[in-house]
Structures are given as structure tokens and as C-alpha cells.
N, C-alpha and C positions, 0 to 999 in steps of 0.2 A: 436547518443548516445544510441544505442541499443545493445552494446556489454557487455558481462559479466563484464569486468573490469571497466565499467562506473558506477557500483554499489558497495557500500562498505558493505552493510548489506544484508544477505540472510537468508531465512527461507524455510525449506523443507515443502511443502504442498502436502499431499496425495490426489489424486483424489478419489472420492467416486463412488460407483455403480450408484447412482442416478444422477451423473453429466453427464453421457452419454445420448445423445438424440437418436432418432430413426435412425439417420444417422450414428451412431456408433462412434461419437466423443463428446468431452465435449461441451455442449451447451454454446453459447456466454454469457448468463447471469451469468454463474458460474464464469467466469473470474473476475467479480466484487466482488464476494465472496472471491476469492483468494486475491484480492487487499485489501479488508477489513481485512482479516486474517493477512497478513504480517504487515500492518500498525498498527492495534490495538494490536497485540502481542508485537511489538516494543514499543508502547506507554506505555503499562502496565509493561513490563519487564524492559525497560531501562529508561522510563520517569516517572515512578511512577503514572501513570494515574489510579485513582480509579473509575472504571466504575460503581460501585454499590452505592457509597456514596460520591464521590468527589463533590465539589462545581462547578467544571468546567468539561464540557463534549465537545466532538468534534462532530459536525454535518457536513454531506457532503453537500457542496455547488455546486459542479460540478464534473463530472468525464468523462473520455474518454478512449477508448481502440481501438488500431489498431491491427488487427489480421494478422500475417504473417505465421502461421503454427498452426496445431491443436494438441490437447492432447486427450488421451482416458484412461478410466479406464482399468486396474490398472496401474497407473503411478504416480511417485513422481515428483513434479515440484519444481525447485529452483526459489523462488520468491525473486527478487532483489529489494531493496528499496534505494532511495536517496531523499534528500530534494532539490527542485529546487528554492523555494522562501520561506523565513521565514519572516512573518510580525509580528505585535504586537499580533493579535488575530487569524491569519490565517496562514496556511502552504499549499504549493503545493508540493505534492510528485510526484516523477517519479517512476514507477514500471515496471520491466521487468520480464516476466515469461519465464523461460528457461527449455528446456529439459535437463536431466542429460547429462553432458559431452559436450554439445553444447555451443559455444561461442556467438552465435547470438540469441537474444530473439525471441521466437515464438509468443509473444504478448508484446506490449509495450503500456503503458498508463500513465495517470496522474489522480490525485485525489486531490481535495481541501477540507480541513477541516477548518471550522470556529469554534473556541472555544467560547462557550457561558456559561453563568451562568445557572446551572441546573434548577433553579426555574423560572427565568424570561425569559430565552431563548434569552438574549441579548448578543451581542459580548462582550468578556472580555479578558483582557490580560492573556496569558497562564502562569501557574505557572513556576517559574524559573527552577526547576528540569526537567520539560518537555521541556522547551526552550533549556536547555543545551544539552539534549539528541538529540533533533532535529538538533541543530547546528552541532553536531558531524557528521551528514549525509549530510550537506550542500555541494553542488557542484556549481561551476560557469559554467553556460551553455554558449556555444559559441554564439557569436552574429550573 
């Protein structure tokens, strides 16, 4: 499940000068920033998540990245997003980072958000507009 057509939502993410490390490629920690960027842009634009004043926020419970190829500045990355599991207060995303024009991901990962009450930081059901947006990206994974 690391092909471009395994993802239905994409965001172009531009690498930055600071992303390259001394070895001349994007450092591994930056990939997680790209994950955050595609996820949160989708949540804000499509799910109506109010990151500044909303009662519900998403916190990262776990994440993983498998590297198959590298990126370097200056390069635009196509970040693919899908929902692999949708619970009451949690969601597991699948993310693929693609080089322009390539069909196989250069990095593939997953990221789990737990939605919590902003003040109490206890798990809470995600708002319906957010759930509906996430449901639109849900895929059935092969067994």
C-alpha cells in the first residue's frame, strides 16, 4: 500500500533550506513535520478543526516512518493522506511521501491522533464535521 493510487488526498509540501542535513539530504526528523503538515492542513481546511480556540484538539499518540528514498532541498513533495482506522476519539492515518512524477512512495508512515478536550486533555469524541471529513479518506486495508 505504498503506491500513489493508494491515497486519495494530496498536499504539495516544499522542502526548506534547513531540512537538508550535512549529508545533503532531508534529515529523517523532517519527515514527521511533513506528516504533521498534510494531516493538520486537511483537518483545518476540510474538517473545520479550530487549532486556536476549538474545544477539541488532536494529540499524537504514536507515529512511524519507513524510508525508501531520500529528498533534498529544493524539492516539492507530494504528501498523500488516507485514514486507515477511524475510532470514536482516535484516528490512524497512512501517509506516503512521493517525489513528483513517481508512483511509489519514497517514505511511507502512519500517525495516530487522539482527540482530547483542550482543557482537561482527556479523550473525547471528535466533532461530526471532523469525523465526516476523515471518513471521506477511509480505506479498507488488506488483511
